N, C-alpha and C positions, 0 to 999 in steps of 0.2 A: 353602223348597221346592227340591228338587234340580233342576239344569238338565237339560233333555231333549235327547236326541240326535236330530238330524234326519238320517235315513238318506239323504236326497237329497245330503247333503254328501259322500257317497262319491265324488262327481264330482271331489273334490279329489285323488283318486288318479291322475287323468289328467294327470300333470305329472311332469317328470323327477325332481323332488326326492323325493317319496314312493316312486316306482318304484326309484330308486337305493338309498334307505334300506332298503326291503323286500328288495331283492336282497342287500344286504350282510348283513342279519339272517338271512335264510333260508339263504344260501350258507354263512355261518359255522356255523350250526346243523347243517346237513347234513354238512359236513366234520367237525364235532366228533363227531357220532354215529358216522360211519365210523371215526374214531380211537378212540372208546370201545370199539367192537366189537373193535379190535385190542389196545389198551392195557389195558383193564379190561372184558372181556366180561361181559354180564349173566347169567352162569351161577351166580353166587353172590348171596347177599343184599346184600353190599357192592357188587357190580357193578350190581345192579338199583337200589340206593339212589343210586349215582352217576349213573346215567342219568336217574333221576327228578329229581334236583337240577338236572342240566344242562338238562333239558326245562323245569323250572319257571322258570329264568332266561329262556328263550325266550318262554314264555307271558307272563311279567311284562313283558318288553320290548314285545311286540306289543300287550298290553292297554293299557299307558300310551301307546304310540304312537298307536293308533287313538282312544283317549279324547281325547288332546290335539288330534288332527286333527278329529274329528267334533263334539266339544263346541264347538270354536271359541272365540275370545277373548271373545265377547259384544260386540254392536254397539249403539251409541246409537240409540234409535228415530228413524226419519226424521222430520224436522220438530220435533225435541225442543226445548223451551225451559223455563227454570225456572218454578216456580210463581208467584213474584213477578216482575212485569214489570220492576221497577226493578233486578233482579239481572242483567238482560241486558247492562247496561253493563260488567259484570265478565267477560264471556265472549266468546270468538271465535265469529264466525258462519261456518258452512261452506256455501258456495254449492252444492257438489255434493250434500250431504245435505239442503239446504234447512232447516237448523236450527242451533241453537247447540251448540257442543262442551261437553259436561259436564266438570266438573273431572277432570283426569288422562286425558282422552280425546284422541286425535289421529286425524287422517284418514290412512288408508293408501291410497296411490294404486294398490296392487295389489289389495287387497280392495275398493276403491272404496266404503268405508264408514268412518264414525268409530268407532274401536275403544275400548272401555272399558279404562282403565289399560293402554294400549298399551306394550309393552316393545320389541318388534321384529317384523318380518315374517320368519318362518322358512321358507325354501324346502323344508326336509325334510318338513314337515307341510303345506306349501302353504297356510298361513294365518298369521295373526298369533299371537303369544304375548301374551295379555292377561288380563283379569280372570278369566274362567271356566275357562280351561284352563291357568293358570299352575301349579297344583299338579301336574296330570298331566304337564305338560311337564318339570318338574323331576324328577319320579319316573322319567320316561323317561331323562333325562340321568344319573340315578344308576344305574339298572338296566343300561343299555347298557354302560358301562365295566366294571361288575362281572361281567356275563355274558361279555364279551369277554376279561376277564382270566382267567376260568376256562377259556375256550376256548383261550387262548394257552398255558396250562400243559399242556393236553391235547395241543395240536399239538406243543409242544416235546418232550414225552415220546415221542410217536410218531416224530418225526423222529430223535430220539436212537437209538431202537431200530432204525429202518431203517438208519441209517448204521453202527451198531456191532454189531448182532445179526442182521442179515439181513433179507430182504424178506418172509418168510412167518412167520406167528405161529399158534400152535396152542393148543388147549385140550383137556382130557382128556374123552373120551367115556365111557370106562370105564377099568379099571385097566391095560389092556394096549393101548389104542388112542388115538392122537392124530390129530386131523383139522385141516386148516387152516381157520381161521375166515375169513380174508381174505388175499389176496395183494396186496402193495403193489408196484406197478410205478413206472416213472419218471414216467408221466403223473399218477398219484395223488400222487406226491411233489411235482410241479410245482404241482398244484392246492392241495396242502396248504401249500406255501410262499407261494402267493398269499393264501390264507386267513389265514395268520399275519401277513402284512403288513397286511391289512385289520383284523384284530382289534387289533393293536398300535396302528395309526393311530386307530381308534375309541377305544381306551382312553385315549390321550393327548389327542386333540383334544376329545372329548366330556367327558373328565374336567376339562379346563381350563374348558370352557364351564359345567360344573356348578359349579365353584368360583366363577366370576363370578356366576352366578345366585344362589348362596347368599349372596354378599356383598350383592347387591341386595335379597334377601329380608330379611336381618338389619338393613338400614338403611331398609327400606320404601320403596325407590325403584324406578324403572324405568330402562331404558337411556336413554330420551329425557330423563327427569328429571335424570339425572346431568349431561347437557349443559346443561340449564337452570340447574342449581346452579353449574356452572363459570362460566357467563356472569353469574350473579347476583353472584358474588364479585368479578368484574372491572368490573361496571357502576358508573359514577360515581354517588354518592349524596350527598344532603344530610347534614350533620352530625347524628348521632343516628338516622338512618334505617338500621336494621339489618334485614336479611332473615333470617327464621327459617323453615327448612323445616318445613311444617306436619304431615307424616305420620310423622315419626320418633318412635315411641311407646316406644322402648326395645327392645332386641334380642329379649327374650322375647315381648313382645306382638306385635312385628313378625312373628316366626316363626309364631305361632298365627293371625295374620290370614290367612296363606296356607295353612298346614298345619292346618286345622281338622279336628276329629274326623269331620265329615260327609264328608270326602274332597274338598271343593272350597272355594274361598276364601269368607270371610264377606262380607256386604254385598250391595247391589244393583248395584254398579258405578257409581252416580250420586253418592251421598253417602258421605263417608268420615269416620272418627274423626280428629280433629286435636288437636294439643298445645294447652295453655292459652295464650291470647293470640292464637291464629290462628282463622281461619274457613274456610268452604268455598272461598272465592275468593282466599285469600292467594297461592296459586301462580299462578292464572290472571291475577291483576292483574300479577304480576311478568312473566309471559309477554307481556302486552300492552305493558308498558313496554319490554321488550327488543325487541319488534317495532317499536315507535315509534322507538327509538334506532337500530335497523338501517335503517329508512327514511331517517332523517336523515343517516346516513352513506353512503347509497348514491350511486353515481355514474352519470350518464347516459352511455350509449354509443350511437352511431349505427352501424348495420350497413352496411358498405361492400362486402361480398362475401358471396355466398350460401354456406350450409352446410346439408347434407342431414340432419345428425343422426347420421352414421355414427361409430363408435367409433374408426376409424383413417382419418381424412381425409388420404390421401396427398397430395392436391393442395395442402394447406396447409403442407406442409414436413415433413421428417423429424423435426425437433425437436418439432413438435406431436404426432406419432404416438408418439414415445418418452417423452413427459411427460404421458400421459393421467392424470387424477385417479383414484386407487384408491378408488372409492366406487361404491355402487349407485345413486346419484342419476342422474336421466335426462339425456340430451342433448336440446337443443331445436333444431328447424329454424329458421333465420333467413334472411332475404332482404334485399336492398338496400332501404333506406328504413325498416326496422324500428328501433324504439328500445327499448333494454333497460336496466333499472335494475340495475346490477351491485353486488353486495354482497360478493363474494369473488373472489379471484384465486389461481391455482395455476400458476406458471411461465407456460406458453404458453396457459393456459385461463382463461376467466372464467365466473363463475356469476351468474345474474341472472334477472329476470322481465321478460317482454315488457310494454311499456306498452300496446300495442294488442293486443286479443284479441277473440274472438267474444263478442258480447253475451250476458251471463248464463252464459257458459261458464267452465270452471275456469281458473285462472291458469296460464300456460305458464312454468314455471321449469326451469332446468337449465343444463348446461355447454355452452359453445361455444368455438371457437378464438379466441385473442386477435388473430391477424392479420385476422379478419373485421370488426373494429370499431375505431372511433375515438372518443375521449372528446369529449363535448359540453361546451363551456365555458358554464356557465349560473350566473352569480353570484346570480340571483334565487332559484334553488332551494337553493343552498348556497354559501357564500363559497368562492372558488376556492382560496385558500391552504389552508383547512381541508379542502376536498374532496380536494385532491391529497395533503396530508399524511396524512389518514386512509387513503386508498386505498393509498399506498405502505407504510403501517404494516401494513395487512392483508396485503399481498403478502409482507412480511418474515415475518409470523406463519405464513403458509401454507408 
């Protein structure tokens, strides 16, 4: 059954991401139409065909853009749990959604829901890229660079004629009469130059993102799962204990899992086809083991100075402001007396989770400045020599 569009999701347009994306799409199209009226006016069959092809790119881009945004990624039902009670031990529990995370799903702090086969949260469509909208999102990534490449050629031809053949262009009305179709002045040229920069930028940036997404599709992974696989390769294991990624079915089948003939991915977003020797919980068990290993290597820090959560805490020193982590992960407010379990370090910043939090509330995790905290020596939690060695190792890796 085809997924249905909830038109209430048009509210996602009320965000800087979709508004900027639509501005670029519409602006480049309008400038391109103006250039076509100059460079190849639709007074002949070829001119009409050119304008139709150019408009078709625009409609394709907009169609896939709105499909990706309005279909959404697909969310795990609130309170979901597996049919067999004993399978709950292989899954993570989400306190925000009051249910278990199905295989390949992750909680998005911006969407505030557990997302099926979550790849990433995309600000341009103001929702996640996941199970339901993955196909449309990739088609949008394909059509946008191709349409912008067409527009760039049109812009280039127009600027060439403006610079070398004059500012007015004419077409024949009859055998003895020429009329100007459009006059190009300096303002139009400046707007055209800006549109050219936008179209080239979209062609390069979105083209790179498309190639990354296709690599993900052909290996049947998501952006989050690539991180899990990297950690799985480095995690200490017992002899003979080898991790096999369960969803790599071969590049051909991987491709058709996403680009099915019906126009949207196969499956219900809960259960997935796996390779021989694996089961539905092979990856989720690996995630649980990685989280346990992460907890064992965490270091307790006591907060000795307040931090408001700002991105540029001037009062903590210039070096702290100049070395902020380049990530979308949040900052957390901390105050004297808080205890934070730190799992990562980046120069003058630490990343961890507060030990004390509101009852039944979501965990507070994020970055905060290193000068705000002091390490707690607690050999009962973790031997001091191993604790210090692991933490210094993590600092070097970052």
